All heavy atoms as TSV, in Angstrom:
chain	resi	resn	atom	element	x	y	z
A	1	MET	N	N	0.844	-1.178	0.000
A	1	MET	CA	C	0.000	0.000	0.000
A	1	MET	C	C	0.888	1.239	0.000
A	1	MET	O	O	1.912	1.280	0.663
A	1	MET	CB	C	-0.884	0.029	1.235
A	1	MET	CG	C	-1.990	-1.020	1.219
A	1	MET	SD	S	-2.813	-1.142	2.788
A	1	MET	CE	C	-4.154	-0.077	2.627
A	2	SER	N	N	0.407	2.224	-0.707
A	2	SER	CA	C	1.172	3.457	-0.740
A	2	SER	C	C	0.886	4.277	0.512
A	2	SER	O	O	-0.099	4.049	1.231
A	2	SER	CB	C	0.820	4.261	-1.996
A	2	SER	OG	O	-0.505	4.729	-1.889
A	3	SER	N	N	1.734	5.234	0.775
A	3	SER	CA	C	1.571	6.049	1.980
A	3	SER	C	C	0.318	6.923	1.885
A	3	SER	O	O	-0.281	7.267	2.902
A	3	SER	CB	C	2.811	6.902	2.202
A	3	SER	OG	O	3.001	7.779	1.108
A	4	GLU	N	N	-0.105	7.277	0.671
A	4	GLU	CA	C	-1.303	8.099	0.516
A	4	GLU	C	C	-2.566	7.333	0.929
A	4	GLU	O	O	-3.435	7.881	1.614
A	4	GLU	CB	C	-1.433	8.584	-0.920
A	4	GLU	CG	C	-0.383	9.613	-1.301
A	4	GLU	CD	C	-0.555	10.080	-2.737
A	4	GLU	OE1	O	-1.512	9.656	-3.404
A	4	GLU	OE2	O	0.285	10.883	-3.174
A	5	SER	N	N	-2.657	6.085	0.530
A	5	SER	CA	C	-3.844	5.311	0.904
A	5	SER	C	C	-3.814	4.988	2.392
A	5	SER	O	O	-4.864	4.951	3.053
A	5	SER	CB	C	-3.928	4.030	0.080
A	5	SER	OG	O	-2.823	3.188	0.365
A	6	MET	N	N	-2.623	4.762	2.938
A	6	MET	CA	C	-2.503	4.509	4.381
A	6	MET	C	C	-2.935	5.763	5.157
A	6	MET	O	O	-3.622	5.655	6.173
A	6	MET	CB	C	-1.058	4.142	4.696
A	6	MET	CG	C	-0.882	3.554	6.034
A	6	MET	SD	S	-1.704	1.960	6.098
A	6	MET	CE	C	-0.866	1.265	7.454
A	7	GLY	N	N	-2.531	6.937	4.682
A	7	GLY	CA	C	-2.928	8.189	5.323
A	7	GLY	C	C	-4.427	8.413	5.237
A	7	GLY	O	O	-5.050	8.919	6.173
A	8	GLY	N	N	-5.024	8.045	4.107
A	8	GLY	CA	C	-6.479	8.189	3.954
A	8	GLY	C	C	-7.231	7.286	4.905
A	8	GLY	O	O	-8.235	7.695	5.502
A	9	ILE	N	N	-6.757	6.059	5.055
A	9	ILE	CA	C	-7.411	5.127	5.983
A	9	ILE	C	C	-7.268	5.627	7.417
A	9	ILE	O	O	-8.234	5.616	8.190
A	9	ILE	CB	C	-6.827	3.710	5.820
A	9	ILE	CG1	C	-7.203	3.155	4.452
A	9	ILE	CG2	C	-7.316	2.794	6.927
A	9	ILE	CD1	C	-6.498	1.862	4.105
A	10	LEU	N	N	-6.062	6.046	7.774
A	10	LEU	CA	C	-5.828	6.557	9.131
A	10	LEU	C	C	-6.667	7.813	9.381
A	10	LEU	O	O	-7.245	7.981	10.461
A	10	LEU	CB	C	-4.339	6.862	9.330
A	10	LEU	CG	C	-3.924	7.311	10.717
A	10	LEU	CD1	C	-4.246	6.234	11.745
A	10	LEU	CD2	C	-2.450	7.650	10.751
A	11	GLY	N	N	-6.783	8.685	8.385
A	11	GLY	CA	C	-7.612	9.889	8.514
A	11	GLY	C	C	-9.078	9.551	8.700
A	11	GLY	O	O	-9.793	10.202	9.480
A	12	ALA	N	N	-9.556	8.533	8.006
A	12	ALA	CA	C	-10.947	8.114	8.149
A	12	ALA	C	C	-11.201	7.553	9.536
A	12	ALA	O	O	-12.255	7.800	10.141
A	12	ALA	CB	C	-11.290	7.083	7.079
A	13	ILE	N	N	-10.240	6.796	10.060
A	13	ILE	CA	C	-10.388	6.237	11.408
A	13	ILE	C	C	-10.423	7.357	12.443
A	13	ILE	O	O	-11.262	7.354	13.353
A	13	ILE	CB	C	-9.255	5.232	11.698
A	13	ILE	CG1	C	-9.401	4.001	10.813
A	13	ILE	CG2	C	-9.232	4.840	13.169
A	13	ILE	CD1	C	-8.234	3.048	10.869
A	14	VAL	N	N	-9.537	8.348	12.297
A	14	VAL	CA	C	-9.506	9.472	13.236
A	14	VAL	C	C	-10.806	10.274	13.140
A	14	VAL	O	O	-11.387	10.660	14.161
A	14	VAL	CB	C	-8.268	10.360	12.975
A	14	VAL	CG1	C	-8.355	11.660	13.755
A	14	VAL	CG2	C	-6.996	9.618	13.321
A	15	ALA	N	N	-11.284	10.509	11.926
A	15	ALA	CA	C	-12.518	11.274	11.750
A	15	ALA	C	C	-13.711	10.544	12.362
A	15	ALA	O	O	-14.573	11.155	13.003
A	15	ALA	CB	C	-12.757	11.548	10.271
A	16	ALA	N	N	-13.771	9.231	12.187
A	16	ALA	CA	C	-14.867	8.451	12.761
A	16	ALA	C	C	-14.806	8.467	14.281
A	16	ALA	O	O	-15.838	8.571	14.959
A	16	ALA	CB	C	-14.814	7.017	12.240
A	17	THR	N	N	-13.596	8.412	14.836
A	17	THR	CA	C	-13.439	8.459	16.297
A	17	THR	C	C	-13.892	9.813	16.844
A	17	THR	O	O	-14.614	9.886	17.843
A	17	THR	CB	C	-11.974	8.198	16.681
A	17	THR	OG1	O	-11.571	6.945	16.122
A	17	THR	CG2	C	-11.799	8.183	18.180
A	18	VAL	N	N	-13.470	10.881	16.190
A	18	VAL	CA	C	-13.859	12.226	16.635
A	18	VAL	C	C	-15.368	12.402	16.525
A	18	VAL	O	O	-16.004	12.969	17.425
A	18	VAL	CB	C	-13.111	13.295	15.805
A	18	VAL	CG1	C	-13.698	14.681	16.046
A	18	VAL	CG2	C	-11.637	13.279	16.126
A	19	LEU	N	N	-15.972	11.898	15.467
A	19	LEU	CA	C	-17.421	12.015	15.309
A	19	LEU	C	C	-18.150	11.213	16.382
A	19	LEU	O	O	-19.151	11.682	16.947
A	19	LEU	CB	C	-17.826	11.533	13.914
A	19	LEU	CG	C	-19.296	11.659	13.555
A	19	LEU	CD1	C	-19.714	13.117	13.582
A	19	LEU	CD2	C	-19.560	11.047	12.194
A	20	ALA	N	N	-17.656	10.033	16.705
A	20	ALA	CA	C	-18.288	9.215	17.743
A	20	ALA	C	C	-18.189	9.891	19.104
A	20	ALA	O	O	-19.160	9.905	19.879
A	20	ALA	CB	C	-17.630	7.838	17.785
A	21	VAL	N	N	-17.046	10.482	19.415
A	21	VAL	CA	C	-16.885	11.179	20.697
A	21	VAL	C	C	-17.811	12.394	20.757
A	21	VAL	O	O	-18.422	12.674	21.793
A	21	VAL	CB	C	-15.405	11.587	20.899
A	21	VAL	CG1	C	-15.252	12.539	22.069
A	21	VAL	CG2	C	-14.547	10.350	21.117
A	22	ALA	N	N	-17.952	13.110	19.644
A	22	ALA	CA	C	-18.836	14.281	19.609
A	22	ALA	C	C	-20.289	13.880	19.829
A	22	ALA	O	O	-21.051	14.583	20.502
A	22	ALA	CB	C	-18.672	15.009	18.282
A	23	VAL	N	N	-20.690	12.735	19.297
A	23	VAL	CA	C	-22.076	12.284	19.478
A	23	VAL	C	C	-22.302	11.831	20.913
A	23	VAL	O	O	-23.354	12.090	21.500
A	23	VAL	CB	C	-22.392	11.146	18.479
A	23	VAL	CG1	C	-23.703	10.467	18.829
A	23	VAL	CG2	C	-22.439	11.690	17.069
A	24	VAL	N	N	-21.303	11.200	21.511
A	24	VAL	CA	C	-21.456	10.700	22.879
A	24	VAL	C	C	-21.560	11.854	23.874
A	24	VAL	O	O	-22.424	11.866	24.744
A	24	VAL	CB	C	-20.271	9.771	23.246
A	24	VAL	CG1	C	-20.247	9.495	24.742
A	24	VAL	CG2	C	-20.357	8.470	22.474
A	25	PHE	N	N	-20.672	12.840	23.751
A	25	PHE	CA	C	-20.655	13.926	24.721
A	25	PHE	C	C	-21.673	15.003	24.410
A	25	PHE	O	O	-22.004	15.809	25.274
A	25	PHE	CB	C	-19.255	14.535	24.817
A	25	PHE	CG	C	-18.303	13.646	25.555
A	25	PHE	CD1	C	-17.299	12.979	24.887
A	25	PHE	CD2	C	-18.428	13.463	26.917
A	25	PHE	CE1	C	-16.426	12.155	25.566
A	25	PHE	CE2	C	-17.563	12.644	27.609
A	25	PHE	CZ	C	-16.556	11.986	26.919
A	26	GLY	N	N	-22.180	15.082	23.225
A	26	GLY	CA	C	-23.227	16.037	22.882
A	26	GLY	C	C	-22.692	17.446	22.778
A	26	GLY	O	O	-21.495	17.697	22.840
A	27	PRO	N	N	-23.597	18.390	22.588
A	27	PRO	CA	C	-23.177	19.777	22.421
A	27	PRO	C	C	-22.568	20.342	23.707
A	27	PRO	O	O	-22.933	19.943	24.811
A	27	PRO	CB	C	-24.455	20.517	22.044
A	27	PRO	CG	C	-25.561	19.623	22.449
A	27	PRO	CD	C	-25.037	18.226	22.473
A	28	ILE	N	N	-21.673	21.268	23.523
A	28	ILE	CA	C	-21.012	21.909	24.659
A	28	ILE	C	C	-21.836	23.121	25.079
A	28	ILE	O	O	-22.325	23.869	24.241
A	28	ILE	CB	C	-19.586	22.347	24.273
A	28	ILE	CG1	C	-18.763	21.120	23.910
A	28	ILE	CG2	C	-18.929	23.122	25.403
A	28	ILE	CD1	C	-17.401	21.446	23.367
A	29	GLY	N	N	-21.995	23.307	26.361
A	29	GLY	CA	C	-22.725	24.456	26.867
A	29	GLY	C	C	-24.178	24.128	27.135
A	29	GLY	O	O	-24.581	22.973	27.235
A	30	GLN	N	N	-24.997	25.166	27.227
A	30	GLN	CA	C	-26.401	25.001	27.583
A	30	GLN	C	C	-27.233	24.579	26.378
A	30	GLN	O	O	-28.335	24.088	26.523
A	30	GLN	CB	C	-26.933	26.309	28.175
A	30	GLN	CG	C	-28.290	26.185	28.830
A	30	GLN	CD	C	-28.294	25.249	30.030
A	30	GLN	OE1	O	-27.282	25.109	30.699
A	30	GLN	NE2	N	-29.399	24.610	30.274
A	31	TYR	N	N	-26.727	24.741	25.178
A	31	TYR	CA	C	-27.488	24.413	23.972
A	31	TYR	C	C	-27.818	22.929	23.950
A	31	TYR	O	O	-26.951	22.087	24.081
A	31	TYR	CB	C	-26.678	24.791	22.727
A	31	TYR	CG	C	-27.352	24.413	21.439
A	31	TYR	CD1	C	-28.418	25.161	20.970
A	31	TYR	CD2	C	-26.940	23.318	20.711
A	31	TYR	CE1	C	-29.052	24.821	19.799
A	31	TYR	CE2	C	-27.566	22.967	19.538
A	31	TYR	CZ	C	-28.619	23.719	19.078
A	31	TYR	OH	O	-29.256	23.384	17.928
A	32	GLY	N	N	-29.075	22.606	23.813
A	32	GLY	CA	C	-29.489	21.220	23.722
A	32	GLY	C	C	-29.747	20.565	25.063
A	32	GLY	O	O	-30.128	19.412	25.113
A	33	LYS	N	N	-29.548	21.269	26.147
A	33	LYS	CA	C	-29.784	20.713	27.478
A	33	LYS	C	C	-31.014	21.393	28.082
A	33	LYS	O	O	-31.297	22.547	27.776
A	33	LYS	CB	C	-28.580	20.956	28.393
A	33	LYS	CG	C	-27.325	20.247	27.927
A	33	LYS	CD	C	-26.184	20.511	28.879
A	33	LYS	CE	C	-24.904	19.849	28.394
A	33	LYS	NZ	N	-23.780	20.177	29.254
A	34	PRO	N	N	-31.726	20.698	28.940
A	34	PRO	CA	C	-32.879	21.347	29.576
A	34	PRO	C	C	-32.399	22.453	30.517
A	34	PRO	O	O	-31.311	22.373	31.078
A	34	PRO	CB	C	-33.544	20.209	30.357
A	34	PRO	CG	C	-32.459	19.216	30.573
A	34	PRO	CD	C	-31.549	19.323	29.372
A	35	PRO	N	N	-33.193	23.505	30.684
A	35	PRO	CA	C	-32.777	24.597	31.574
A	35	PRO	C	C	-32.701	24.117	33.015
A	35	PRO	O	O	-33.479	23.269	33.450
A	35	PRO	CB	C	-33.865	25.657	31.390
A	35	PRO	CG	C	-35.040	24.896	30.886
A	35	PRO	CD	C	-34.492	23.748	30.083
A	36	LYS	N	N	-31.754	24.685	33.734
A	36	LYS	CA	C	-31.599	24.326	35.147
A	36	LYS	C	C	-32.741	24.933	35.947
A	36	LYS	O	O	-33.154	26.073	35.694
A	36	LYS	CB	C	-30.268	24.860	35.680
A	36	LYS	CG	C	-29.076	24.195	35.035
A	36	LYS	CD	C	-27.792	24.732	35.616
A	36	LYS	CE	C	-26.595	24.058	34.970
A	36	LYS	NZ	N	-25.334	24.593	35.471
A	37	PRO	N	N	-33.279	24.196	36.911
A	37	PRO	CA	C	-34.370	24.766	37.718
A	37	PRO	C	C	-33.844	25.914	38.576
A	37	PRO	O	O	-32.701	25.893	39.027
A	37	PRO	CB	C	-34.832	23.585	38.578
A	37	PRO	CG	C	-33.652	22.668	38.628
A	37	PRO	CD	C	-32.944	22.834	37.310
A	38	ALA	N	N	-34.693	26.892	38.776
A	38	ALA	CA	C	-34.308	28.043	39.590
A	38	ALA	C	C	-34.157	27.602	41.038
A	38	ALA	O	O	-34.970	26.843	41.565
A	38	ALA	CB	C	-35.357	29.142	39.475
A	39	LYS	N	N	-33.103	28.093	41.674
A	39	LYS	CA	C	-32.860	27.733	43.064
A	39	LYS	C	C	-33.816	28.537	43.948
A	39	LYS	O	O	-33.851	29.760	43.895
A	39	LYS	CB	C	-31.418	28.050	43.443
A	39	LYS	CG	C	-31.027	27.546	44.820
A	39	LYS	CD	C	-29.595	27.887	45.158
A	39	LYS	CE	C	-28.678	26.884	44.507
A	39	LYS	NZ	N	-27.289	27.063	44.954
A	40	VAL	N	N	-34.601	27.841	44.725
A	40	VAL	CA	C	-35.572	28.485	45.607
A	40	VAL	C	C	-34.984	28.505	47.012
A	40	VAL	O	O	-34.700	27.460	47.594
A	40	VAL	CB	C	-36.912	27.723	45.602
A	40	VAL	CG1	C	-37.883	28.361	46.565
A	40	VAL	CG2	C	-37.467	27.661	44.200
A	41	GLU	N	N	-34.798	29.713	47.529
A	41	GLU	CA	C	-34.266	29.850	48.882
A	41	GLU	C	C	-35.422	29.948	49.869
A	41	GLU	O	O	-36.379	30.685	49.632
A	41	GLU	CB	C	-33.394	31.088	48.983
A	41	GLU	CG	C	-32.167	31.004	48.099
A	41	GLU	CD	C	-31.286	32.230	48.223
A	41	GLU	OE1	O	-31.523	33.034	49.153
A	41	GLU	OE2	O	-30.390	32.382	47.402
A	42	PRO	N	N	-35.351	29.216	50.962
A	42	PRO	CA	C	-36.441	29.309	51.943
A	42	PRO	C	C	-36.452	30.698	52.584
A	42	PRO	O	O	-35.412	31.322	52.793
A	42	PRO	CB	C	-36.091	28.228	52.966
A	42	PRO	CG	C	-34.619	28.014	52.816
A	42	PRO	CD	C	-34.301	28.301	51.369
A	43	ALA	N	N	-37.657	31.167	52.907
A	43	ALA	CA	C	-37.800	32.475	53.525
A	43	ALA	C	C	-37.237	32.422	54.939
A	43	ALA	O	O	-37.404	31.428	55.651
A	43	ALA	CB	C	-39.265	32.885	53.558
A	44	PRO	N	N	-36.547	33.483	55.365
A	44	PRO	CA	C	-36.016	33.476	56.727
A	44	PRO	C	C	-37.146	33.491	57.753
A	44	PRO	O	O	-38.220	34.026	57.507
A	44	PRO	CB	C	-35.184	34.759	56.798
A	44	PRO	CG	C	-35.731	35.629	55.714
A	44	PRO	CD	C	-36.240	34.705	54.652
A	45	ALA	N	N	-36.896	32.882	58.887
A	45	ALA	CA	C	-37.904	32.825	59.939
A	45	ALA	C	C	-38.212	34.239	60.428
A	45	ALA	O	O	-37.330	35.085	60.525
A	45	ALA	CB	C	-37.406	31.969	61.092
A	46	ALA	N	N	-39.469	34.487	60.718
A	46	ALA	CA	C	-39.879	35.814	61.150
A	46	ALA	C	C	-39.335	36.080	62.555
A	46	ALA	O	O	-39.652	35.372	63.504
A	46	ALA	CB	C	-41.397	35.922	61.145
A	47	ALA	N	N	-38.505	37.091	62.659
A	47	ALA	CA	C	-37.927	37.462	63.947
A	47	ALA	C	C	-38.911	38.368	64.685
A	47	ALA	O	O	-39.707	39.078	64.061
A	47	ALA	CB	C	-36.607	38.182	63.732
A	48	PRO	N	N	-38.896	38.345	66.010
A	48	PRO	CA	C	-39.789	39.255	66.741
A	48	PRO	C	C	-39.442	40.707	66.412
A	48	PRO	O	O	-38.288	41.048	66.208
A	48	PRO	CB	C	-39.518	38.935	68.210
A	48	PRO	CG	C	-38.246	38.175	68.229
A	48	PRO	CD	C	-38.095	37.531	66.889
A	49	ALA	N	N	-40.471	41.539	66.357
A	49	ALA	CA	C	-40.287	42.929	65.962
A	49	ALA	C	C	-39.674	43.721	67.110
A	49	ALA	O	O	-40.376	44.285	67.949
A	49	ALA	CB	C	-41.615	43.527	65.545
A	50	THR	N	N	-38.361	43.748	67.162
A	50	THR	CA	C	-37.660	44.555	68.168
A	50	THR	C	C	-37.028	45.726	67.445
A	50	THR	O	O	-36.465	45.562	66.364
A	50	THR	CB	C	-36.566	43.735	68.873
A	50	THR	OG1	O	-35.680	43.223	67.898
A	50	THR	CG2	C	-37.167	42.577	69.645
A	51	PRO	N	N	-37.122	46.915	68.049
A	51	PRO	CA	C	-36.520	48.070	67.375
A	51	PRO	C	C	-35.002	47.921	67.343
A	51	PRO	O	O	-34.377	47.493	68.298
A	51	PRO	CB	C	-36.954	49.254	68.240
A	51	PRO	CG	C	-37.265	48.666	69.573
A	51	PRO	CD	C	-37.749	47.268	69.304
A	52	ALA	N	N	-34.459	48.275	66.222
A	52	ALA	CA	C	-33.015	48.185	66.066
A	52	ALA	C	C	-32.354	49.309	66.849
A	52	ALA	O	O	-32.867	50.427	66.944
A	52	ALA	CB	C	-32.649	48.289	64.598
A	53	ALA	N	N	-31.224	49.021	67.446
A	53	ALA	CA	C	-30.492	50.040	68.203
A	53	ALA	C	C	-29.948	51.070	67.226
A	53	ALA	O	O	-29.525	50.731	66.127
A	53	ALA	CB	C	-29.361	49.385	68.972
A	54	PRO	N	N	-29.983	52.356	67.624
A	54	PRO	CA	C	-29.459	53.381	66.709
A	54	PRO	C	C	-27.957	53.200	66.512
A	54	PRO	O	O	-27.250	52.696	67.375
A	54	PRO	CB	C	-29.779	54.696	67.426
A	54	PRO	CG	C	-29.934	54.324	68.853
A	54	PRO	CD	C	-30.454	52.921	68.872
A	55	ALA	N	N	-27.502	53.624	65.369
A	55	ALA	CA	C	-26.077	53.501	65.058
A	55	ALA	C	C	-25.287	54.418	65.990
A	55	ALA	O	O	-25.728	55.515	66.333
A	55	ALA	CB	C	-25.847	53.880	63.609
A	56	PRO	N	N	-24.125	53.990	66.441
A	56	PRO	CA	C	-23.323	54.860	67.310
A	56	PRO	C	C	-22.881	56.099	66.550
A	56	PRO	O	O	-22.519	56.025	65.385
A	56	PRO	CB	C	-22.137	53.983	67.697
A	56	PRO	CG	C	-22.080	52.922	66.666
A	56	PRO	CD	C	-23.467	52.734	66.181
A	57	ARG	N	N	-22.929	57.209	67.250
A	57	ARG	CA	C	-22.557	58.480	66.620
A	57	ARG	C	C	-21.170	58.889	67.061
A	57	ARG	O	O	-20.664	58.434	68.088
A	57	ARG	CB	C	-23.561	59.568	66.994
A	57	ARG	CG	C	-24.944	59.274	66.478
A	57	ARG	CD	C	-25.860	60.407	66.769
A	57	ARG	NE	N	-27.181	60.150	66.212
A	57	ARG	CZ	C	-28.101	61.064	66.092
A	57	ARG	NH1	N	-27.870	62.297	66.481
A	57	ARG	NH2	N	-29.269	60.762	65.587
A	58	GLY	N	N	-20.600	59.773	66.310
A	58	GLY	CA	C	-19.274	60.284	66.620
A	58	GLY	C	C	-19.336	61.318	67.732
A	58	GLY	O	O	-20.388	61.580	68.327
A	59	PRO	N	N	-18.213	61.888	68.074
A	59	PRO	CA	C	-18.188	62.896	69.151
A	59	PRO	C	C	-18.996	64.136	68.760
A	59	PRO	O	O	-19.030	64.531	67.612
A	59	PRO	CB	C	-16.717	63.226	69.298
A	59	PRO	CG	C	-16.106	62.860	67.982
A	59	PRO	CD	C	-16.899	61.718	67.457
A	60	ILE	N	N	-19.653	64.722	69.745
A	60	ILE	CA	C	-20.452	65.927	69.516
A	60	ILE	C	C	-19.562	67.134	69.775
A	60	ILE	O	O	-18.991	67.296	70.839
A	60	ILE	CB	C	-21.674	65.965	70.459
A	60	ILE	CG1	C	-22.547	64.742	70.156
A	60	ILE	CG2	C	-22.449	67.250	70.285
A	60	ILE	CD1	C	-23.687	64.572	71.108
A	61	ILE	N	N	-19.425	67.951	68.741
A	61	ILE	CA	C	-18.579	69.142	68.866
A	61	ILE	C	C	-19.503	70.346	68.877
A	61	ILE	O	O	-20.247	70.573	67.923
A	61	ILE	CB	C	-17.576	69.225	67.697
A	61	ILE	CG1	C	-16.697	67.986	67.688
A	61	ILE	CG2	C	-16.768	70.494	67.784
A	61	ILE	CD1	C	-15.810	67.864	66.497
A	62	ARG	N	N	-19.450	71.111	69.988
A	62	ARG	CA	C	-20.276	72.301	70.102
A	62	ARG	C	C	-19.346	73.511	70.158
A	62	ARG	O	O	-18.222	73.438	70.680
A	62	ARG	CB	C	-21.113	72.253	71.370
A	62	ARG	CG	C	-22.123	71.125	71.340
A	62	ARG	CD	C	-23.064	71.220	72.530
A	62	ARG	NE	N	-24.076	70.167	72.420
A	62	ARG	CZ	C	-24.357	69.310	73.359
A	62	ARG	NH1	N	-23.713	69.348	74.499
A	62	ARG	NH2	N	-25.294	68.418	73.162
A	63	GLU	N	N	-19.859	74.579	69.644
A	63	GLU	CA	C	-19.069	75.798	69.704
A	63	GLU	C	C	-19.136	76.373	71.116
A	63	GLU	O	O	-20.191	76.451	71.714
A	63	GLU	CB	C	-19.603	76.828	68.710
A	63	GLU	CG	C	-19.307	76.461	67.275
A	63	GLU	CD	C	-19.642	77.579	66.334
A	63	GLU	OE1	O	-19.487	78.762	66.716
A	63	GLU	OE2	O	-20.058	77.276	65.208
A	64	VAL	N	N	-17.987	76.697	71.619
A	64	VAL	CA	C	-17.899	77.293	72.967
A	64	VAL	C	C	-17.591	78.768	72.790
A	64	VAL	O	O	-16.634	79.130	72.109
A	64	VAL	CB	C	-16.792	76.601	73.781
A	64	VAL	CG1	C	-16.675	77.219	75.149
A	64	VAL	CG2	C	-17.047	75.105	73.852
A	65	PRO	N	N	-18.422	79.649	73.410
A	65	PRO	CA	C	-18.159	81.083	73.218
A	65	PRO	C	C	-16.841	81.482	73.918
A	65	PRO	O	O	-16.478	80.968	74.960
A	65	PRO	CB	C	-19.351	81.758	73.897
A	65	PRO	CG	C	-19.927	80.733	74.802
A	65	PRO	CD	C	-19.588	79.398	74.214
A	66	ASN	N	N	-16.097	82.365	73.255
A	66	ASN	CA	C	-14.843	82.872	73.833
A	66	ASN	C	C	-15.168	83.882	74.917
A	66	ASN	O	O	-15.984	84.751	74.757
A	66	ASN	CB	C	-13.985	83.524	72.757
A	66	ASN	CG	C	-13.471	82.511	71.766
A	66	ASN	OD1	O	-13.304	81.341	72.122
A	66	ASN	ND2	N	-13.216	82.942	70.552
A	67	GLN	N	N	-14.493	83.804	76.055
A	67	GLN	CA	C	-14.755	84.766	77.119
A	67	GLN	C	C	-13.540	85.595	77.393
A	67	GLN	O	O	-12.452	85.292	77.375
A	67	GLN	CB	C	-15.180	84.036	78.393
A	67	GLN	CG	C	-16.503	83.385	78.197
A	67	GLN	CD	C	-16.996	82.736	79.478
A	67	GLN	OE1	O	-16.311	82.738	80.497
A	67	GLN	NE2	N	-18.179	82.173	79.412
């Protein structure tokens, strides 16, 4: 057999292998796959209604009259 026919046979085998792998693994990405269900987060438990403490304030600077 000549090297050209050997290369053609080897190329056909490689092409068939690549095609078989592509069919087995399917399309890449989300295309062709069912959409993922939306993640539902449970609602947080209702906490008793307590007033939140006010945020701490900085130092109070007042003007002192000069005497």
